[in-house]
N, C-alpha and C positions, 0 to 999 in steps of 0.2 A: 103263126104270125111272127115274122122276123123282127128282132129287137132293132131299134133305130136310135141314133144319136145325132142331133142337129139335122134330122131328116134323111140321114144316110144309113143304110143297113150295115150291120157289124162286119159282114164279109168285105164290104167296100173299104172300110177302115183298115182291115187286116191286109188287103191287097196293096193299099197305099203304103202301109208301114213296110211290107216286104220289098216293094219297089224302092222305097227310100233307103233302106239298109243296103240293098244291092248296089244302087247307084253311088251311095256314099263310099262304100268299100272300093268299088272300081275306080272312082275319082281319086281317092287317097293313094291307092297303089300306083296309078298312072302318074300322079304328081310326084311321088317319091322316086319312081324309076327315072322320070325325066330329069328331075333335079340332080339326082346322084350321077346320072350319065353326064350331065353338063359339068359337075364337079370333077369327074374322072378325066374329061377332056382338059379341064384347067390344070389338074394335077400332072398329066403327061407333059403339058407345055412347061409347067414349073420345073419338072425333073430335067427336061432338056436344058432349060435356062440355068439351073443350078449346076448341072454337069459342065456346061460351057464355062460358067464363071469359075468353077474349080480349076478347069484346065487353063483358063487364061490367067487367073490370079495366082495360082500356085505353080503352074508350069514354068513361069518366067524365073522362079527361084531355084528350080530343080537343077539347072545347069551351072548355077553360081559356084557350088563347091568344087565341081570338076574343073572349072576355069581357074579358080584360085589354086587348086592343087597342082596345076602345071607351072605355076610361077617358080622361077629359079630361087628367089629369095626365100620362099616358103620351104622348099626342099633343102636349101642350104641351112636354114634355121634348125630343121629337124635333124640334120647330120652334123651340126656345129659342135665344136668342143666347148667346154665351160668358159674358156677365155674369149671365144668368138661370139658366144651367145648374146651378151648384152647389146652389142651394137646391132646385130641382126634382129634382135627382138624389137628394138625401137623402130626400125625401118618397117618390119612386118606389121607391127601394131598400127602404124600410120597408114599403111597400105590397106589393111583390113577395115580401118575406120572410114577410108575414102570409098571402098567398095560398098560397105554397109549403107553409107549415105546415098550413093548413086542408085542402088537397087531398091532402097526403102525397106530393107529387112529389119528384123529385131536385133540380131547380133550375128557376127561371123567369127568363128573360132578356129585356131590351129591346135590340134591335139597330138601329143607324141604317142609312141607305140604303147606306153604304159597307161594311157587314158588321162594324162594330166594336160590341162589347157595351158599352153606356153605362150600364146599370143591371142589377143581378142580385140574386136572393134571397140569394146567398152573399157579398154585398158586404163583410161584416165577418168572413169566415172566412179561414183561412190560405191556402187554395186558392180564389181568387175568379175568376169568369169576366170581371169588369170589365176592359176593355182588350183582351180577346181578339178577334181578327179571324176571323170564320167565313164570310167571303164565298165561300170555296171549297166550303162545305157545300151539298149539294143541297137540304136542307130550306129554307135561306135563299133560294136561287135560285128554287125553286118558289114560295115564299111571295110574293116580289116579282112573279114572272111570272104566277102563276095564282091568287094570293090565299091559298093555303094549301100547306103542304108536310108530308111525312111521311118519316122517314128513320131507319134503325137504324145505329148506329155506336158506336165506342169514343171516349170523351172524350179530346181531345188534352191537356187539363190534368190530368185525374184518372186516365186510363187505365181508367176504369170504363165498361163497355158499357151502353147504354141506348137507348130509343126516343124520338125527337124529334118533337114536333108543333109546327108553326109557323103563324102567321097574319099576314097583312100588316096594317100600320097605315096607314089612308088619311088623307089630309089633312083631309077633311071628316068623318071618323069612320065612313064607310060607303062601300062600293063601288057602292051602288045608284044614286047620283047621278053621272052621267057627268062632270059638271063638277068633282066632288070625288073622282074615283077615283084620283088620283095616290098611289102608295105611297111613304110617307116613311120607312118602316122596317118592322120585324117584331117579333113577340113569339114566343118559343120556350119550350116546356116539355120537360124531360127526365124520362123515366120509367124507373125501374129494373125489370128483368124477373126479378130474383132471386126475388121472391115467387112468380111464376108457375112458375119452374123447381122451386122447393121443393114447391109444391102439386101439381105434376104428377108428381113422382118417386114411382114405384110399383115394387115388386120384380117382376122378371120381364118388364119392358117398358121401353121408352124412348120419349120424346116429343120432337119437334124442330119448329122453325119455320124454313123456308127462305125467304130473301128473293128479290127479283127477279133477283139475280145468281147464284142457285143456292147461296148461302153459308148455312150453318147459323148462325142468330143467336140462337136460343133452343134449349137442349138440356138434358135431364135427365142426360146423360152429359157431364161437363165436357171430357173428352178430345176429343170430336167438335166442340166449338164452334169456329166460324170456319174450318172446313174446308168445301170445296165438294162438292156432290153430283154435279158433273160437271166435266170438265176445263175449265180457264179458258184463254181465248185471250189472246194478248199485248195485244190492244186492251182487253179487259175488265180485265186486270191494271193497265194504264196508267190507265184511268178510276178504278179503285178507289184507286190510289196518289194520283191527283190530288185526290180528295175526302177522302183520309185517313180513309176510312170505318172502317178496321180499324187505325188508329193506325200506319200504315206497315208492317203485317205483309204478308208474301207469302202469299196464299191458296193452300193446297195442297188437292188433291183427296183426299177421304176414300177410303181403300182398302176398298171393298166390292165384292161380286160378286153379280150377279143370277143366281140359279140355277134359277128356274122361275116360271111364272105360275099363280096360283090362279084368279082370275077378272078381270073388267074393272077391279075396284076394288082388287085386292090382288095382291101378288107375293111371292116368296120370295127372300131374299138373305142372304149371310153378311157380317157386320160385325166389325171388330176388337173383341175382348173387353178392356175397360179393366182388368179385375181380373187377367187372366192374359196377360202379355206374350207375343206371338207366337201366341196362340190366337184363334180366331174363334168367333162364335156365330151360329146361323141364326135369322132372324126372319121373321115374316109382316109385310109392310110394307103399310100402308094410308095414303091421303092424300086431302086435299080442300083447296080454296082457303080461305084465311083470310078472315074476314068484313071485314077492312079491308085496303086496299092490294092489292099484287100478291104477297103472301106465300102460302106453302103450309104447311099443318099436316100432319105425318106422325106416325104412331104405329107403333112396331115392337114386336111381341109375340114373346117368346121361344118357340120351338117345342120346347124341351126336354120340356115336358109331353106334347106330341103324340108325340114319340119314345118317351117312357116308356109311353104308351098302346100303341104298337106292340109294345114289348117285353112288356108284360103280355098282349096278345093272343097273341103268339107263345108265351109261356110257358103260357098257358091251353090253346092247341091242343096244344102239346107234352105238357102234363100229361095231357090227355084221351087223346091217342094212346098215351102210355106206360101209362096205366091200362088201356086196352083191350088193349094187347099183353100186359101182365102178367097180365091176367085170362085171356086165351087160353092163355098159357103155363102159368098155374096150372091151368086145366082139363085140359090135356094131361098135366101132371105128376101131377095127382091121379089120373087114370086109370092112369098108369104105377105110381104109388105103391100104389094098391089091389091091383094085380096082384102087385107085388113083396111087399106085406105078406102076402098069402095064401101066397105061396111061402116067406116067412120064418118064418111061425108054426110050421110043423113043425120047422124047424131050431132055432127058439127053444126048443121044448119039449125037444128032445134036449139042447141046451146047458144048459138049466136043471137037469136032473138031474145033469149033470157038475159044474155050478157049485155045487150044494148040497154035494156031496162035497168039493170044493176049499175051500169056505168053512169047513166043519167042521175041516179040517186046518189051515188058516191061523189060525182062531180059537184053536185050542189052542196054536199056536206064538206068537201074539201074547200070550196069557195068560202063558206062561212068560217071554216077553221083558219084559212089564210088571212081573212080580214081581221080575225081576232089576234093572230100572230103579228100582223103589221102594227096593230094598236099597241100590243105589248112591247114590240121592239122600240116604237117611238117613246113609250113611257120609260123604258129602260135607259134609252139614250139620255133623256132628260134627267133621270135619276143619277146617271154616271156624271153628267155635267155638274149637278148640284154637289155630288160627292167630291169631285176634284176641287170645286170651289171651297168646300168645307175643309178639305185637307190643307189647302193653301192657307186658310184662316188659322187652322190648328198649328201649322208650321210657324206662321207669323207670331201666333200667341206664344209658342215655345221660345221664340227669340226674345219677346218682351219679358218672359219669365226669367230668362238668363240675364237680361239687362237689369231686372229688378234685383237679382241675386248679387250682381256686381256693383250695385249702387254704392254700398258702403266703401268699397275700395276706391271707386272712382271719385267719391266725395273727398276722400283723403288726398288723392292725386291732384284735385282741383284746389283744395284749401291751401295746400303748401304754396303753389304759385301765387295765390291771392294774397297771402300774408307777405310773401316776398315783394309783391308789387306795391303793397301799402307801405312797406318799409322803404323801398327804393324811392317811391314818390316823396315821402317825408324828407329823405336825405337830399333828393334833388332840390326841393324847395329851400332847404337850409343852405345848400351850395350856392343857389341863386342869391339868397340874402347876403352871403359872404362874398359875393362877386367872384365866384369860382365856376364859370359856365362849363369848363371842360369836364370837371367831375360830375356836374349835373347832367350833361349830355350823355356821359358814359352810363349813368344810372338809368336814363331814359332808354338807351339802346338795350340794356338788360331787361327792362320792362317789356320792350317790344318782342324780344326772343321768348320770354315767358308766355306772352299772349299767343305767339305763334304755336308754341307747344300745346297750349290748351286748345287751340283751334284744331290741331291735328287730332287730338284725343276725341273731341266732340265730333269731328268729321268721321272718324272710325265708327263711333257709336251710331251716327245717323246712317252710314252705309250699311251697318249690320242690321239696323232696325227696319229699313224699308222693305217692302214686299218685293220678292224677286220676279223677274221675267223667266218663266219656265222654259228654258231652252238649253239643251246640252251643247256645250262648246269645249274647246281645249282650254283647261284652266291650270295655272301653275300651282302645283301642290306645295312648293316651298313658300309661295306668297300667302296661300291660305293659312299655312302653319304660322307664318310670321304675324299675320293679322290676329290669330287667336292668342299668340304669345304676347302681343302688345296689349291686348285687353286684360290679360291676367298678370301683367308685368309686376304691378305693385304687390299682388298677393304672393307671387312666386318669391319676390324679394323679402317680404315681411315674414313669410313662413319658412324661409331658408330651404326652399325646395331645389334640389339639383335637377335641372332640366337638360337632358341630352338630346339634341336634334341632329339626326343624320339623314338628310334628304339629298340625293344626287342632284347636282345643278341641272336645270333644264327639264326636270321631270314634270310632265303634263299629263292630265287625265281628262276623260269626258265627264263633265259635271256642269252644274249652274253655280256661278261664282259665289253668290251670297249664301246659297243653301249649303255649299261645301264648307264655307266658313262657319256656318251654324253647326254643322256636324262636328267639326273639329273643336269648336268652342265647347259644345256639350260634352264631348269625350274628355277634353282636357280638364274641364271643370269637375267632372266625375273623378278623374284621376287625382286632382288636387284634394278633393274631399276625402278620397280613400287614404291618402298618405298623411292627413292632417295630424293624426295621433300615432303614427308609426314611428318606430325607433330610427329607421333610415327613410328619409324623405327623398325619393328619387322617382322621376318620370322620364321615360325614354320614348322618343318619337322617331321612327325610322321608316324608310321606304326602300324597296329593292328596285333594281333596274328591270325594265320590261322583260318577261320571259318569252319562250318560244310561241306562246299563244297571245302575245301582246297584252298581257295583264300585269298591272303594277300592284304589288302587295304592300299595303300601308298598315303600320302597327303603332298602337299607343299602349305602353305597358307601365304599370306602377309597382311600387314596393309595399303596397298596403296589405291588408289581411286577406284579400281575395274575396270570392263570391261563394256563398253557401251553395252546396249541390242542389238543394231543393229549389233555390231561387234561379240557379243558372239555366235550368231547363225552360223557364218561362220569362227570361230576362227582358225579352223584347216585346212582351205583351203589355197592353195599357194597364196602368195602376199597379205595376209590380216595381217595388223599390227596395233598396237595401239601406236607405237612410232612416234615421229615427222619425217617429211620427211628428208631423208638423213641419218637416224640413224638405218635403218633396211630395209631388202627386204621383210619381211613377209614370209620367208621360214623356220624359226627355228621351229615353232610349227607344220607346215606341215610335216617336216622331223621327228620331234619327234613322231607324230601320226603314221607315217609309220613304224618307228622302233618298237614302242609299239605293233602295230598290228602284226608285225613279231614275237614278243615274244608269241603271243596267248593271249595278255592282252588287256585291254580296258582303254582308257583315257577319262576324261570328265573335264569340267571347269564350275564353277558356281561362283556367287558373294556371299560372306559370309553374314550372317545375321547382323553382326556388321561392315560391310564394308570390303574392300579388296577382292582379288580373291583367289579362292581355286581350285587347280588342283589335281585330284584324279586318281590314276592308280590302277586297280585291276589285280594283278599278280597271276599266278598259283604258289602255294607254292611248294617248293622242299626240299627234305631232304638234310642236309648239307653234302658236299663231304669231305671225310676223306683225309688228306694229308699223305704224305709218313711217316712223323714222327708219325702220329696217328694210323698207321696200326699195 
């Protein structure tokens, strides 16, 4: 009996696995060969392009030293006596400056037979080549010995790399006549390769030029520049140092590894990745000789795209294989499902009859439960309505309690005007008896003003005492504080409490006006109670501007003894108080907390760092309501 899994024999699974491995391997190899072949075509095109750009960009400078060397003024300067030299030097300097500007080179120099630069296009610049001895430079030596020279190196004066072209200056003006072929000096032109590197820089590839020493002299990857593509011998290092070709630098070998061959013109290698330290990138490397000199042009093409093609090919084969396997499993499962479905239909019919009976029973039970729930909901709504009414009564009772506590101070405030009114009336009667109506009328006017002030005070008390209409609107925080301050004005004055109010003008919050006044009256009254026996009697009321979440932070802080830690945790619970027995029921802060929560705000209490208690309310900010006069 063959072992099976999911209804398929083991040999079927083995054959499928072997087919999958073979197809995946073939697809990966095909994708790699195809992608690398395409890269090789791109590389050949890039090499043609870079060779052409070298010819066009550098070739136009190669003839410049030969043309300058034929100038009579240059030859005359090289043969001039010390008396004639200054005048000729100025003329040649200006001529070289004009040539350099016209052709766009880095610098043009005239060098005498001893290797000293006697005239240069940069004669009037801060860094001038005039007076520099370049006898050690190969381009000067080759120009005197062979008529012309070509050399890549870093400038010893400027530290800027460039390509040098040089041509000998002959005594007769040309080397064709053997009688006049003596070289009396040379003309050199320096050309910057920065433009080439910028033009060659392309994402996903690198381009370099390697000189006859194997050193990278032009590179679109700056980190590779002046590294060697092969290990340098001690003799080569000595020759390089003698010519100062790379400004005294020790040439290090570029750390790359050749990992495979593609064909005769291309190979695969890993090179340091300049963007990620310690990482390498695999390139397809192609090269060809440069059109001038003994240099070599190399182009390196990133093979990341080829590896991506391999992954896509592998994913495609895997997807096709998974689809085939899933389809086979689906077919087997479908056959099994049909058989099971036929067996289950009879059981389903039997269960359906039983289910109908059960549904009828459960429906009746749910109906009864729903009726009970509706009754409970109605009862709960009635209870909530009674609770809200009770809360309003408690809040109103809290107001009346506050009014009772303020009765003594208010009696004093009313008695003083009453005494003054009695005195003024007696004086007015006396003035009338003396036939002095002007003084009597003045006393009566003062009586009227005192009556008006008493009316304002009683009006504030009536507004504070009436039951509020529970509706959240935009309420001025400054006006609510002013109302509370007015109520406690006599107490603040009599107890010498320093009250500091800092409310930004126009600060409005969502609240109910009279309830907000009750909250601030309660908190201010508690603060005054706290500082009554304190050495420093100070109360600070302040509010911040609305924050990014449109919330206004309102604070009342006192200089009293603070709140005991065991009380602070339960401060807003009913019947919790810090006052002596008989001076409070402990309902003020509980009522205040419920009112604040009704505003959609939050209240908290802490002890200040320097002593005293601090109550903070975070209100929702509101835009100020316009009055009828402001419309």
